[in-house]
C-alpha positions as a printed Julia matrix, in Angstrom:
68×3 Matrix{Float64}:
   0.0    0.0     0.0
   1.25   3.47   -0.85
   1.6    5.94    2.02
  -0.85   8.8     2.14
   0.91  12.16    1.98
   0.8   13.95    5.29
   0.78  17.65    5.96
   3.93  19.44    5.02
   5.21  22.67    3.56
   3.13  23.86    0.64
   4.72  26.15   -1.89
   2.99  29.12   -3.49
   2.31  27.03   -6.63
   0.48  24.39   -4.54
   3.17  21.7    -4.8
   4.39  19.76   -1.79
   8.04  18.78   -2.31
   8.67  15.03   -2.34
   5.0   14.0    -2.25
   4.57  13.09   -5.9
   7.78  11.03   -5.91
   5.96   8.43   -3.8
   3.21   7.75   -6.32
   3.58   5.57   -9.42
   2.78   6.91  -12.87
  -0.85   6.17  -13.72
  -2.02   4.51  -16.91
  -5.49   4.95  -18.32
  -7.32   2.51  -20.55
  -9.84   3.79  -23.06
 -11.33   1.11  -25.3
 -11.46   1.79  -29.02
 -14.82   3.13  -30.14
 -16.15   1.97  -33.5
 -17.31   4.7   -35.82
 -21.06   5.03  -36.2
 -23.37   7.5   -37.82
 -23.71  10.38  -35.36
 -26.94  12.01  -34.31
 -27.87  15.26  -36.02
 -26.26  18.17  -34.15
 -29.54  19.42  -32.62
 -30.43  15.95  -31.28
 -26.89  15.33  -30.04
 -26.93  18.65  -28.2
 -30.1   17.63  -26.37
 -28.78  14.13  -25.57
 -25.31  15.31  -24.49
 -23.57  13.16  -27.09
 -23.61  12.76  -30.84
 -22.88   9.02  -30.64
 -25.85   6.67  -30.12
 -23.71   4.01  -28.4
 -22.76   6.57  -25.71
 -26.33   7.74  -25.14
 -27.12   6.53  -21.62
 -29.88   7.79  -19.32
 -28.92  10.08  -16.46
 -29.48   8.28  -13.17
 -29.86  10.86  -10.41
 -28.02   9.9    -7.25
 -24.95   8.25   -8.74
 -23.82   4.73   -8.04
 -25.99   3.16   -5.35
 -23.32   0.55   -4.6
 -21.04   3.15   -3.0
 -23.64   5.2    -1.17
 -24.03   4.79    2.58
């Protein structure tokens, strides 16, 4: 487990010296998206996306699994 950075001197630019040296470089994974015919601009604007495969309903309240 990586140590959690504790309080320390904070520079004017917001950096804490030595803190970021303790964390590994992160790597993101974004799966390839196949091209599809996009929505018309006006419909995409209303849906929040121009791609039908990314058009998911908004579920108010977020992920129930993590709520307490």
